[in-house]
N, C-alpha and C positions, 0 to 999 in steps of 0.2 A: 349196755346203754342203748336207748332207742335210736333208730336211724336218724331221726331229726336232730340228734345231738352230736352227730359226727362232725369232726372239725376240719375236714378237707376244704380248703378255701374255694375250690372249684364247685363245691356243693353248697356254698353259701354258709358254711359253718363258722365257728369262732376263730378269730385270729390267734396266732401264737405270739405271746408277749414274753420276751426274754429279759431277765433282770441280772445285770452284772454285779460283781462283788467289789470289795474294797480295792481301790486303786485301778479298777478295771473299766474298760469301755467296750464298745462292740467288738473289738479285736479278740476278746476272750471267747466269743462265739463264732469267729470267722469260719471255722471248719463246719460248724453245725448249720450256719446260715446257708452255705453253699448247698448242703443236702436238703434242709427243710424247705427252702424257698422253691424247690421244684414242685412241691405239692401243697404248700401252706403259705398263707399270708403271714409274714413275720414282722413284728414291731419290736423296737428296743426301748425299754423303760428309761426314763430320764428322771433323776431325783432332784434336779433343779437346785443343787447346792444345799438341800435341807440338812439340818444337823440333828435329827432324831429319826428313828425308824418309823414311828407313826407319821411324822411329817413326810418322809420319803414315800410311804404307802399312799398318803393322800395326794401327793404330787403325781404319782403314777396313775391313780384312779381318775384324777381329773382329766387326763388326756387319753385314757384307755377306751376302747370300744365297749359296747354294752356287755358282751360276753367274750371270754378269752381263755385260752390255755396259758398257764404260767410255767415257764421253764427258768429256774433261778439257780445261780451259782454263788456259794460262799455267803457274804453279807446279803446278796440278793435274795437268798433263801429266807433270811430273817425278814426282809421287806415283804416277801411273798406271804409269810405267815401273818404279818400285820394287815395285808390286803385281805386275806381270808377272814381275819378277825372283824373287818369292817364290811366286807361285801362278798360273803361266801357264795351267794346266789349267782354272782357274775363269773365265778371261776368254774370252768367246765372240767378242767383236769389240772393236776399240779405235779411238777417234777422238781425235786430238791436235790441239788448236786453239791457235795462237799460242803455241807452247811451245819447249822446247829439250832438250838431252840432254848437253851437255858439262859437265864439272866447272869450278869456278872456275879461271881462268887463273893460272899462276904468275907471279912477278915483279911488275913495275910495273903491268901491266894488272890483275892480281888485287887488288893493293893499292889501286889507284884505285877499283875496284868496292866494296871494303870501306869505304873512306872515304866514298863517296857514299851507300851504304846507311846507314852509321852517322850521317851528317849528317841524313838524313831521320828516323832514330830520335830524334836529339837535338831536332830541330824538333818532332816529335810530343810528346815529353816536356815540353818547355818551353812550347809554344804551342798544343798540342792537335792532335787528329787531323784536324780540318777544315782548319786552316791548313797542315798537312803535305800534305794531299790536294791542295790548290791548287798546291803546288810540284811534286808527283809527277805530276799529271794531264796536263799538256801533251804530253809525249812519248808518252802512252798512246793517243791518239786521232788520227784524221786531222785535219790542221790546219784543214780547212774546217769541222770540227764543234766547234771550240772555242767558237764563239758560239752553239751549240745549247744553250739553257738547260735544256731537258728532259733531254737526254742528260747533260750535265755535272752537273746537279743530282742526277740519279739515281746517278751514280758517286760524287759527293762524299758523298751521304747514306749510301751503302754503306760508304765509307771511314770515316765518322764512327761508324758502328755497330760497327766493329772495335775491340775493346779494345786499348789500348796494349800490354798484356802479350802478347796474341796476335800483334800485329804484330812485336814484338821476337822472339818465338819463331820466326816465319816467316823473319825476316831471318837468324837464326842458322842455320836449316835451309838456306837458299839459299846462304849463304856456305860451308857445309860440304857442299854437294851432291856426291854421287858421280857419276862419269862413267857414262853409260848406253849407250855405243857398242855394247858386246857384247850388252846387252839388246835393242836394236833389231835387231841381226843375228839374234837368236834367235827373234824373233816369227814365229809361224806362223798366227795368226788373221787374219781380214780386218781391214785397217787403213786408216783414212782420216787423212790429214795435211793440215791446211788452215790458212791464215793470211790476214790482210789484206795486200793488195799493198803498202800503205804502212806496214806494221808496222816501225817503226824499232827497237823494243825487242827483237823476235825476228824478224829479217828473213826474207824469202822464201828467200834463199840457204841459210839454216840449215835451212829446211823441205825444200828440195830435197835437201840432204845427208841429212836424216833419211829421206826417201822412198827414196833410193838404198840406204840400209842395210837397209830392211825389205823382204824378198822379197814381191813382188806387191802392194805398197801402192799406194794411190791418192792423188795430190796434187791439191788444189783451191786456187784463189786467189779470195779475196773482193775484188771491185773497190771502189775508192774507200773504203778501210777501213784503220784502224790496228790497234793491238794488242787493243783491246777489242771484237773482232768480234761476240761474241754480243749485246752491247748496242748497238753502232754499227749493225749490219746484222742485226737479229733475224729479219726475214722471209727474207732470203737464207740465213742460217745454218740456220734451221729447215727451209727447203726442201731444202737440201743434206743435212742429217742425215736427213730423212724419206726422201729418195730413196736414200741410202746404206743405211739400215736396211731399206728395202723390197727392196733388191737382195741381201740376205744369204740 
């Protein structure tokens, strides 16, 4: 990449725009922000309660600077791909962490997903976000971390901060998610694709498929880690991102 496209904030380059996933806020990137902010201008995307991924992308773009690096986790990665679909020229580089790209499956598999997500919504509505979070959490982290009170407590506190109405809008967005296969094929900016090796929600095989679709992309695996990689392994994820940003 030419020197004029480098992203270090002190050199006047593009800001780093971080996009959180389902039920998450800036706390999901707390470890990364501490590291990234030493060298880069960092901004957090706001979906403004939108209930579609295209709508979320438009909300972020309306408030984003002219050029930016996207670092996105989970559902945020799907928002990032919608941003690329609409404004690829504004994206200097892209990092997708523990994310996905396919639309909801048709038939029984897709119907099962809808039932499971709607059951979580019903639990949140009747028993509260904290109780729902306790049911939602176990598949999200490495099994060995389920007894890590600091980690699970931070995740559950984040879930509890998410208003039910926002959670419901996010579920609607994910159930109606567009397929982004062609978006991945169209990407021409430097792209990092990474996930926890034990991510059962968005497994390594899916990220391998994503990397195969993006010309020249880089695939990284975070060891001993599940879906919540930025919180489970903050030091490793921060180091990975800093090395990647430094290579641009």
